[in-house]
PDB file of the backbone (N, CA, C, O) and the ligand in Angstrom, with CONECT records:
HET     ZN  A 101       1
ATOM      1  N   UNK A   1      35.295  30.713 179.388  1.00  0.00           N
ATOM      2  CA  UNK A   1      35.304  31.821 180.369  1.00  0.00           C
ATOM      3  C   UNK A   1      35.958  31.359 181.663  1.00  0.00           C
ATOM      4  O   UNK A   1      35.306  30.699 182.473  1.00  0.00           O
ATOM      5  N   UNK A   2      37.164  31.669 181.866  1.00  0.00           N
ATOM      6  CA  UNK A   2      37.827  31.301 183.116  1.00  0.00           C
ATOM      7  C   UNK A   2      37.771  32.469 184.093  1.00  0.00           C
ATOM      8  O   UNK A   2      37.754  33.632 183.688  1.00  0.00           O
ATOM      9  N   UNK A   3      37.744  32.155 185.350  1.00  0.00           N
ATOM     10  CA  UNK A   3      37.645  33.202 186.372  1.00  0.00           C
ATOM     11  C   UNK A   3      38.937  34.027 186.409  1.00  0.00           C
ATOM     12  O   UNK A   3      38.927  35.223 186.701  1.00  0.00           O
ATOM     13  N   UNK A   4      40.024  33.360 186.109  1.00  0.00           N
ATOM     14  CA  UNK A   4      41.340  34.010 186.127  1.00  0.00           C
ATOM     15  C   UNK A   4      41.355  35.201 185.162  1.00  0.00           C
ATOM     16  O   UNK A   4      41.892  36.263 185.475  1.00  0.00           O
ATOM     17  N   UNK A   5      40.760  35.003 183.991  1.00  0.00           N
ATOM     18  CA  UNK A   5      40.752  36.047 182.969  1.00  0.00           C
ATOM     19  C   UNK A   5      39.979  37.281 183.475  1.00  0.00           C
ATOM     20  O   UNK A   5      40.374  38.425 183.250  1.00  0.00           O
ATOM     21  N   UNK A   6      38.859  36.997 184.167  1.00  0.00           N
ATOM     22  CA  UNK A   6      38.037  38.090 184.698  1.00  0.00           C
ATOM     23  C   UNK A   6      38.792  38.874 185.761  1.00  0.00           C
ATOM     24  O   UNK A   6      38.670  40.095 185.862  1.00  0.00           O
ATOM     25  N   UNK A   7      39.561  38.161 186.537  1.00  0.00           N
ATOM     26  CA  UNK A   7      40.355  38.804 187.590  1.00  0.00           C
ATOM     27  C   UNK A   7      41.344  39.814 187.007  1.00  0.00           C
ATOM     28  O   UNK A   7      41.547  40.909 187.532  1.00  0.00           O
ATOM     29  N   UNK A   8      41.949  39.388 185.892  1.00  0.00           N
ATOM     30  CA  UNK A   8      42.964  40.248 185.273  1.00  0.00           C
ATOM     31  C   UNK A   8      42.324  41.507 184.682  1.00  0.00           C
ATOM     32  O   UNK A   8      42.861  42.609 184.795  1.00  0.00           O
ATOM     33  N   UNK A   9      41.160  41.311 184.045  1.00  0.00           N
ATOM     34  CA  UNK A   9      40.477  42.444 183.437  1.00  0.00           C
ATOM     35  C   UNK A   9      41.300  42.999 182.297  1.00  0.00           C
ATOM     36  O   UNK A   9      42.241  42.356 181.832  1.00  0.00           O
ATOM     37  N   UNK A  10      40.946  44.212 181.836  1.00  0.00           N
ATOM     38  CA  UNK A  10      41.744  44.802 180.760  1.00  0.00           C
ATOM     39  C   UNK A  10      43.108  45.216 181.281  1.00  0.00           C
ATOM     40  O   UNK A  10      43.215  45.919 182.286  1.00  0.00           O
ATOM     41  N   UNK A  11      44.134  44.779 180.599  1.00  0.00           N
ATOM     42  CA  UNK A  11      45.486  45.137 181.041  1.00  0.00           C
ATOM     43  C   UNK A  11      46.442  45.203 179.860  1.00  0.00           C
ATOM     44  O   UNK A  11      46.161  44.662 178.790  1.00  0.00           O
ATOM     45  N   UNK A  12      47.564  45.864 180.059  1.00  0.00           N
ATOM     46  CA  UNK A  12      48.604  45.943 179.046  1.00  0.00           C
ATOM     47  C   UNK A  12      49.794  45.110 179.489  1.00  0.00           C
ATOM     48  O   UNK A  12      49.791  44.511 180.565  1.00  0.00           O
ATOM     49  N   UNK A  13      50.794  45.084 178.650  1.00  0.00           N
ATOM     50  CA  UNK A  13      52.033  44.412 179.013  1.00  0.00           C
ATOM     51  C   UNK A  13      53.176  45.401 178.916  1.00  0.00           C
ATOM     52  O   UNK A  13      53.224  46.241 178.018  1.00  0.00           O
ATOM     53  N   UNK A  14      54.090  45.283 179.856  1.00  0.00           N
ATOM     54  CA  UNK A  14      55.282  46.129 179.841  1.00  0.00           C
ATOM     55  C   UNK A  14      55.994  45.957 178.504  1.00  0.00           C
ATOM     56  O   UNK A  14      56.293  44.834 178.101  1.00  0.00           O
ATOM     57  N   UNK A  15      56.267  47.065 177.815  1.00  0.00           N
ATOM     58  CA  UNK A  15      56.857  46.956 176.482  1.00  0.00           C
ATOM     59  C   UNK A  15      58.318  46.560 176.531  1.00  0.00           C
ATOM     60  O   UNK A  15      58.913  46.258 175.496  1.00  0.00           O
ATOM     61  N   UNK A  16      58.905  46.555 177.716  1.00  0.00           N
ATOM     62  CA  UNK A  16      60.306  46.154 177.845  1.00  0.00           C
ATOM     63  C   UNK A  16      60.418  44.690 178.265  1.00  0.00           C
ATOM     64  O   UNK A  16      61.101  43.908 177.604  1.00  0.00           O
ATOM     65  N   UNK A  17      59.758  44.317 179.350  1.00  0.00           N
ATOM     66  CA  UNK A  17      59.919  42.951 179.856  1.00  0.00           C
ATOM     67  C   UNK A  17      58.674  42.080 179.666  1.00  0.00           C
ATOM     68  O   UNK A  17      58.741  40.869 179.874  1.00  0.00           O
ATOM     69  N   UNK A  18      57.526  42.680 179.269  1.00  0.00           N
ATOM     70  CA  UNK A  18      56.345  41.888 178.951  1.00  0.00           C
ATOM     71  C   UNK A  18      55.480  41.536 180.145  1.00  0.00           C
ATOM     72  O   UNK A  18      54.530  40.765 180.006  1.00  0.00           O
ATOM     73  N   UNK A  19      55.784  42.083 181.322  1.00  0.00           N
ATOM     74  CA  UNK A  19      55.004  41.827 182.526  1.00  0.00           C
ATOM     75  C   UNK A  19      53.621  42.465 182.391  1.00  0.00           C
ATOM     76  O   UNK A  19      53.481  43.509 181.755  1.00  0.00           O
ATOM     77  N   UNK A  20      52.608  41.848 182.982  1.00  0.00           N
ATOM     78  CA  UNK A  20      51.255  42.413 182.955  1.00  0.00           C
ATOM     79  C   UNK A  20      51.200  43.647 183.836  1.00  0.00           C
ATOM     80  O   UNK A  20      51.666  43.632 184.975  1.00  0.00           O
ATOM     81  N   UNK A  21      50.624  44.720 183.298  1.00  0.00           N
ATOM     82  CA  UNK A  21      50.538  45.988 184.022  1.00  0.00           C
ATOM     83  C   UNK A  21      49.155  46.591 183.801  1.00  0.00           C
ATOM     84  O   UNK A  21      48.462  46.181 182.870  1.00  0.00           O
ATOM     85  N   UNK A  22      48.729  47.547 184.622  1.00  0.00           N
ATOM     86  CA  UNK A  22      47.412  48.171 184.420  1.00  0.00           C
ATOM     87  C   UNK A  22      47.299  48.807 183.044  1.00  0.00           C
ATOM     88  O   UNK A  22      48.285  49.291 182.488  1.00  0.00           O
ATOM     89  N   UNK A  23      46.083  48.802 182.498  1.00  0.00           N
ATOM     90  CA  UNK A  23      45.867  49.365 181.178  1.00  0.00           C
ATOM     91  C   UNK A  23      46.225  50.853 181.171  1.00  0.00           C
ATOM     92  O   UNK A  23      45.958  51.571 182.135  1.00  0.00           O
ATOM     93  N   UNK A  24      46.823  51.296 180.092  1.00  0.00           N
ATOM     94  CA  UNK A  24      47.201  52.702 179.972  1.00  0.00           C
ATOM     95  C   UNK A  24      48.652  52.928 180.321  1.00  0.00           C
ATOM     96  O   UNK A  24      49.250  53.921 179.905  1.00  0.00           O
ATOM     97  N   UNK A  25      49.237  51.990 181.103  1.00  0.00           N
ATOM     98  CA  UNK A  25      50.658  52.099 181.444  1.00  0.00           C
ATOM     99  C   UNK A  25      51.481  51.509 180.309  1.00  0.00           C
ATOM    100  O   UNK A  25      50.994  50.679 179.542  1.00  0.00           O
ATOM    101  N   UNK A  26      52.726  51.943 180.209  1.00  0.00           N
ATOM    102  CA  UNK A  26      53.599  51.405 179.166  1.00  0.00           C
ATOM    103  C   UNK A  26      54.642  50.477 179.756  1.00  0.00           C
ATOM    104  O   UNK A  26      55.033  49.494 179.127  1.00  0.00           O
ATOM    105  N   UNK A  27      55.093  50.786 180.961  1.00  0.00           N
ATOM    106  CA  UNK A  27      56.154  49.995 181.574  1.00  0.00           C
ATOM    107  C   UNK A  27      55.777  49.635 183.009  1.00  0.00           C
ATOM    108  O   UNK A  27      54.907  50.271 183.605  1.00  0.00           O
ATOM    109  N   UNK A  28      56.439  48.604 183.565  1.00  0.00           N
ATOM    110  CA  UNK A  28      56.083  48.108 184.893  1.00  0.00           C
ATOM    111  C   UNK A  28      56.845  48.816 186.002  1.00  0.00           C
ATOM    112  O   UNK A  28      56.368  48.891 187.134  1.00  0.00           O
ATOM    113  N   UNK A  29      58.030  49.338 185.686  1.00  0.00           N
ATOM    114  CA  UNK A  29      58.845  49.943 186.731  1.00  0.00           C
ATOM    115  C   UNK A  29      59.662  51.107 186.185  1.00  0.00           C
ATOM    116  O   UNK A  29      59.705  51.341 184.977  1.00  0.00           O
ATOM    117  N   UNK A  30      60.306  51.829 187.091  1.00  0.00           N
ATOM    118  CA  UNK A  30      61.156  52.961 186.686  1.00  0.00           C
ATOM    119  C   UNK A  30      62.304  52.472 185.794  1.00  0.00           C
ATOM    120  O   UNK A  30      62.715  53.144 184.848  1.00  0.00           O
ATOM    121  N   UNK A  31      62.808  51.269 186.134  1.00  0.00           N
ATOM    122  CA  UNK A  31      63.930  50.701 185.378  1.00  0.00           C
ATOM    123  C   UNK A  31      63.529  50.480 183.915  1.00  0.00           C
ATOM    124  O   UNK A  31      64.256  50.834 182.986  1.00  0.00           O
ATOM    125  N   UNK A  32      62.343  49.879 183.747  1.00  0.00           N
ATOM    126  CA  UNK A  32      61.858  49.618 182.402  1.00  0.00           C
ATOM    127  C   UNK A  32      61.531  50.936 181.695  1.00  0.00           C
ATOM    128  O   UNK A  32      61.729  51.061 180.487  1.00  0.00           O
ATOM    129  N   UNK A  33      61.029  51.918 182.450  1.00  0.00           N
ATOM    130  CA  UNK A  33      60.695  53.214 181.874  1.00  0.00           C
ATOM    131  C   UNK A  33      61.950  53.885 181.314  1.00  0.00           C
ATOM    132  O   UNK A  33      61.940  54.458 180.225  1.00  0.00           O
ATOM    133  N   UNK A  34      63.026  53.795 182.092  1.00  0.00           N
ATOM    134  CA  UNK A  34      64.303  54.375 181.649  1.00  0.00           C
ATOM    135  C   UNK A  34      64.772  53.699 180.367  1.00  0.00           C
ATOM    136  O   UNK A  34      65.191  54.353 179.413  1.00  0.00           O
ATOM    137  N   UNK A  35      64.687  52.355 180.372  1.00  0.00           N
ATOM    138  CA  UNK A  35      65.110  51.592 179.186  1.00  0.00           C
ATOM    139  C   UNK A  35      64.278  51.992 177.980  1.00  0.00           C
ATOM    140  O   UNK A  35      64.795  52.161 176.876  1.00  0.00           O
ATOM    141  N   UNK A  36      62.965  52.141 178.213  1.00  0.00           N
ATOM    142  CA  UNK A  36      62.040  52.496 177.130  1.00  0.00           C
ATOM    143  C   UNK A  36      62.366  53.884 176.582  1.00  0.00           C
ATOM    144  O   UNK A  36      62.389  54.092 175.369  1.00  0.00           O
ATOM    145  N   UNK A  37      62.618  54.833 177.492  1.00  0.00           N
ATOM    146  CA  UNK A  37      62.926  56.198 177.061  1.00  0.00           C
ATOM    147  C   UNK A  37      64.238  56.257 176.277  1.00  0.00           C
ATOM    148  O   UNK A  37      64.373  57.013 175.315  1.00  0.00           O
ATOM    149  N   UNK A  38      65.217  55.426 176.721  1.00  0.00           N
ATOM    150  CA  UNK A  38      66.495  55.358 176.004  1.00  0.00           C
ATOM    151  C   UNK A  38      66.286  54.817 174.597  1.00  0.00           C
ATOM    152  O   UNK A  38      66.839  55.326 173.622  1.00  0.00           O
ATOM    153  N   UNK A  39      65.460  53.754 174.524  1.00  0.00           N
ATOM    154  CA  UNK A  39      65.190  53.137 173.228  1.00  0.00           C
ATOM    155  C   UNK A  39      64.451  54.111 172.309  1.00  0.00           C
ATOM    156  O   UNK A  39      64.710  54.179 171.107  1.00  0.00           O
ATOM    157  N   UNK A  40      63.518  54.868 172.914  1.00  0.00           N
ATOM    158  CA  UNK A  40      62.742  55.848 172.152  1.00  0.00           C
ATOM    159  C   UNK A  40      63.662  56.939 171.609  1.00  0.00           C
ATOM    160  O   UNK A  40      63.522  57.380 170.468  1.00  0.00           O
ATOM    161  N   UNK A  41      64.606  57.364 172.451  1.00  0.00           N
ATOM    162  CA  UNK A  41      65.564  58.404 172.052  1.00  0.00           C
ATOM    163  C   UNK A  41      66.416  57.898 170.886  1.00  0.00           C
ATOM    164  O   UNK A  41      66.640  58.600 169.900  1.00  0.00           O
ATOM    165  N   UNK A  42      66.889  56.640 171.037  1.00  0.00           N
ATOM    166  CA  UNK A  42      67.711  56.046 169.983  1.00  0.00           C
ATOM    167  C   UNK A  42      66.912  55.939 168.679  1.00  0.00           C
ATOM    168  O   UNK A  42      67.422  56.206 167.591  1.00  0.00           O
ATOM    169  N   UNK A  43      65.637  55.537 168.825  1.00  0.00           N
ATOM    170  CA  UNK A  43      64.773  55.372 167.655  1.00  0.00           C
ATOM    171  C   UNK A  43      64.568  56.713 166.953  1.00  0.00           C
ATOM    172  O   UNK A  43      64.618  56.792 165.726  1.00  0.00           O
ATOM    173  N   UNK A  44      64.335  57.773 167.743  1.00  0.00           N
ATOM    174  CA  UNK A  44      64.127  59.099 167.172  1.00  0.00           C
ATOM    175  C   UNK A  44      65.392  59.605 166.494  1.00  0.00           C
ATOM    176  O   UNK A  44      65.335  60.250 165.446  1.00  0.00           O
ATOM    177  N   UNK A  45      66.545  59.303 167.108  1.00  0.00           N
ATOM    178  CA  UNK A  45      67.820  59.692 166.511  1.00  0.00           C
ATOM    179  C   UNK A  45      68.002  59.013 165.159  1.00  0.00           C
ATOM    180  O   UNK A  45      68.401  59.638 164.177  1.00  0.00           O
ATOM    181  N   UNK A  46      67.697  57.712 165.133  1.00  0.00           N
ATOM    182  CA  UNK A  46      67.820  56.957 163.886  1.00  0.00           C
ATOM    183  C   UNK A  46      66.885  57.517 162.821  1.00  0.00           C
ATOM    184  O   UNK A  46      67.236  57.608 161.644  1.00  0.00           O
ATOM    185  N   UNK A  47      65.674  57.895 163.267  1.00  0.00           N
ATOM    186  CA  UNK A  47      64.697  58.459 162.347  1.00  0.00           C
ATOM    187  C   UNK A  47      65.217  59.777 161.770  1.00  0.00           C
ATOM    188  O   UNK A  47      65.130  60.013 160.565  1.00  0.00           O
ATOM    189  N   UNK A  48      65.757  60.628 162.641  1.00  0.00           N
ATOM    190  CA  UNK A  48      66.298  61.916 162.203  1.00  0.00           C
ATOM    191  C   UNK A  48      67.420  61.696 161.203  1.00  0.00           C
ATOM    192  O   UNK A  48      67.489  62.381 160.183  1.00  0.00           O
ATOM    193  N   UNK A  49      68.303  60.740 161.493  1.00  0.00           N
ATOM    194  CA  UNK A  49      69.422  60.446 160.595  1.00  0.00           C
ATOM    195  C   UNK A  49      68.910  59.987 159.235  1.00  0.00           C
ATOM    196  O   UNK A  49      69.425  60.403 158.198  1.00  0.00           O
ATOM    197  N   UNK A  50      67.881  59.117 159.245  1.00  0.00           N
ATOM    198  CA  UNK A  50      67.369  58.634 157.959  1.00  0.00           C
ATOM    199  C   UNK A  50      66.662  59.748 157.188  1.00  0.00           C
ATOM    200  O   UNK A  50      66.708  59.770 155.958  1.00  0.00           O
ATOM    201  N   UNK A  51      66.006  60.675 157.898  1.00  0.00           N
ATOM    202  CA  UNK A  51      65.376  61.816 157.218  1.00  0.00           C
ATOM    203  C   UNK A  51      66.438  62.675 156.553  1.00  0.00           C
ATOM    204  O   UNK A  51      66.288  63.075 155.398  1.00  0.00           O
ATOM    205  N   UNK A  52      67.514  62.960 157.283  1.00  0.00           N
ATOM    206  CA  UNK A  52      68.606  63.776 156.745  1.00  0.00           C
ATOM    207  C   UNK A  52      69.198  63.080 155.520  1.00  0.00           C
ATOM    208  O   UNK A  52      69.483  63.719 154.507  1.00  0.00           O
ATOM    209  N   UNK A  53      69.378  61.761 155.626  1.00  0.00           N
ATOM    210  CA  UNK A  53      69.940  60.989 154.529  1.00  0.00           C
ATOM    211  C   UNK A  53      69.045  61.082 153.286  1.00  0.00           C
ATOM    212  O   UNK A  53      69.535  61.263 152.171  1.00  0.00           O
ATOM    213  N   UNK A  54      67.718  60.954 153.494  1.00  0.00           N
ATOM    214  CA  UNK A  54      66.771  61.019 152.377  1.00  0.00           C
ATOM    215  C   UNK A  54      66.822  62.408 151.736  1.00  0.00           C
ATOM    216  O   UNK A  54      66.814  62.517 150.509  1.00  0.00           O
ATOM    217  N   UNK A  55      66.875  63.478 152.549  1.00  0.00           N
ATOM    218  CA  UNK A  55      66.936  64.848 152.031  1.00  0.00           C
ATOM    219  C   UNK A  55      68.212  65.044 151.213  1.00  0.00           C
ATOM    220  O   UNK A  55      68.183  65.639 150.136  1.00  0.00           O
ATOM    221  N   UNK A  56      69.324  64.540 151.732  1.00  0.00           N
ATOM    222  CA  UNK A  56      70.600  64.648 151.009  1.00  0.00           C
ATOM    223  C   UNK A  56      70.501  63.929 149.664  1.00  0.00           C
ATOM    224  O   UNK A  56      70.964  64.441 148.645  1.00  0.00           O
ATOM    225  N   UNK A  57      69.898  62.744 149.668  1.00  0.00           N
ATOM    226  CA  UNK A  57      69.732  61.974 148.429  1.00  0.00           C
ATOM    227  C   UNK A  57      68.867  62.738 147.420  1.00  0.00           C
ATOM    228  O   UNK A  57      69.182  62.785 146.231  1.00  0.00           O
ATOM    229  N   UNK A  58      67.772  63.336 147.908  1.00  0.00           N
ATOM    230  CA  UNK A  58      66.869  64.086 147.026  1.00  0.00           C
ATOM    231  C   UNK A  58      67.605  65.282 146.422  1.00  0.00           C
ATOM    232  O   UNK A  58      67.510  65.539 145.222  1.00  0.00           O
ATOM    233  N   UNK A  59      68.336  66.004 147.262  1.00  0.00           N
ATOM    234  CA  UNK A  59      69.104  67.165 146.789  1.00  0.00           C
ATOM    235  C   UNK A  59      70.140  66.713 145.759  1.00  0.00           C
ATOM    236  O   UNK A  59      70.336  67.364 144.733  1.00  0.00           O
ATOM    237  N   UNK A  60      70.790  65.604 146.046  1.00  0.00           N
ATOM    238  CA  UNK A  60      71.807  65.068 145.149  1.00  0.00           C
ATOM    239  C   UNK A  60      71.205  64.694 143.794  1.00  0.00           C
ATOM    240  O   UNK A  60      71.760  65.027 142.747  1.00  0.00           O
ATOM    241  N   UNK A  61      70.063  63.999 143.824  1.00  0.00           N
ATOM    242  CA  UNK A  61      69.390  63.581 142.588  1.00  0.00           C
ATOM    243  C   UNK A  61      68.919  64.807 141.804  1.00  0.00           C
ATOM    244  O   UNK A  61      69.079  64.872 140.585  1.00  0.00           O
ATOM    245  N   UNK A  62      68.334  65.782 142.515  1.00  0.00           N
ATOM    246  CA  UNK A  62      67.888  67.023 141.866  1.00  0.00           C
ATOM    247  C   UNK A  62      69.072  67.735 141.217  1.00  0.00           C
ATOM    248  O   UNK A  62      68.975  68.248 140.102  1.00  0.00           O
ATOM    249  N   UNK A  63      70.172  67.754 141.931  1.00  0.00           N
ATOM    250  CA  UNK A  63      71.377  68.401 141.422  1.00  0.00           C
ATOM    251  C   UNK A  63      71.844  67.714 140.130  1.00  0.00           C
ATOM    252  O   UNK A  63      72.198  68.372 139.152  1.00  0.00           O
ATOM    253  N   UNK A  64      71.835  66.373 140.153  1.00  0.00           N
ATOM    254  CA  UNK A  64      72.246  65.612 138.969  1.00  0.00           C
ATOM    255  C   UNK A  64      71.339  65.918 137.779  1.00  0.00           C
ATOM    256  O   UNK A  64      71.811  66.045 136.649  1.00  0.00           O
ATOM    257  N   UNK A  65      70.030  66.037 138.038  1.00  0.00           N
ATOM    258  CA  UNK A  65      69.073  66.301 136.965  1.00  0.00           C
ATOM    259  C   UNK A  65      69.195  67.735 136.450  1.00  0.00           C
ATOM    260  O   UNK A  65      69.062  67.987 135.252  1.00  0.00           O
ATOM    261  N   UNK A  66      69.450  68.669 137.366  1.00  0.00           N
ATOM    262  CA  UNK A  66      69.435  70.085 137.003  1.00  0.00           C
ATOM    263  C   UNK A  66      70.798  70.598 136.575  1.00  0.00           C
ATOM    264  O   UNK A  66      70.901  71.692 136.021  1.00  0.00           O
ATOM    265  N   UNK A  67      71.836  69.830 136.823  1.00  0.00           N
ATOM    266  CA  UNK A  67      73.171  70.297 136.551  1.00  0.00           C
ATOM    267  C   UNK A  67      73.371  70.783 135.098  1.00  0.00           C
ATOM    268  O   UNK A  67      73.979  71.832 134.889  1.00  0.00           O
ATOM    269  N   UNK A  68      72.874  70.044 134.105  1.00  0.00           N
ATOM    270  CA  UNK A  68      73.099  70.491 132.715  1.00  0.00           C
ATOM    271  C   UNK A  68      72.512  71.867 132.435  1.00  0.00           C
ATOM    272  O   UNK A  68      73.015  72.567 131.556  1.00  0.00           O
ATOM    273  N   UNK A  69      71.471  72.281 133.146  1.00  0.00           N
ATOM    274  CA  UNK A  69      70.819  73.578 132.899  1.00  0.00           C
ATOM    275  C   UNK A  69      71.601  74.742 133.481  1.00  0.00           C
ATOM    276  O   UNK A  69      71.381  75.896 133.112  1.00  0.00           O
ATOM    277  N   UNK A  70      72.520  74.433 134.397  1.00  0.00           N
ATOM    278  CA  UNK A  70      73.274  75.495 135.036  1.00  0.00           C
ATOM    279  C   UNK A  70      74.458  75.972 134.178  1.00  0.00           C
ATOM    280  O   UNK A  70      75.010  77.051 134.394  1.00  0.00           O
ATOM    281  N   UNK A  71      74.813  75.162 133.235  1.00  0.00           N
ATOM    282  CA  UNK A  71      76.001  75.509 132.445  1.00  0.00           C
ATOM    283  C   UNK A  71      75.683  76.544 131.364  1.00  0.00           C
ATOM    284  O   UNK A  71      76.571  76.944 130.612  1.00  0.00           O
TER     285      UNK A  71
HETATM  286 ZN    ZN A 101      59.019  45.855 182.736  1.00  0.00          ZN2+
END
């Protein structure tokens, strides 16, 4: 039990630079917040692209399976 740990109390770390921040916060500064939001946007875009890709693949596979019945 160190006193230093008690001083810090419950806290989070900035998800961009790793700095200690109050619990419940995600980032330490506006700069990191902007970076985080950009990364989140990019991540969501990538997710959307992969969903579209999966749907296209499913449609393609279904088409391949069902094609003989259409003739
Ligand atoms: Zn930060």
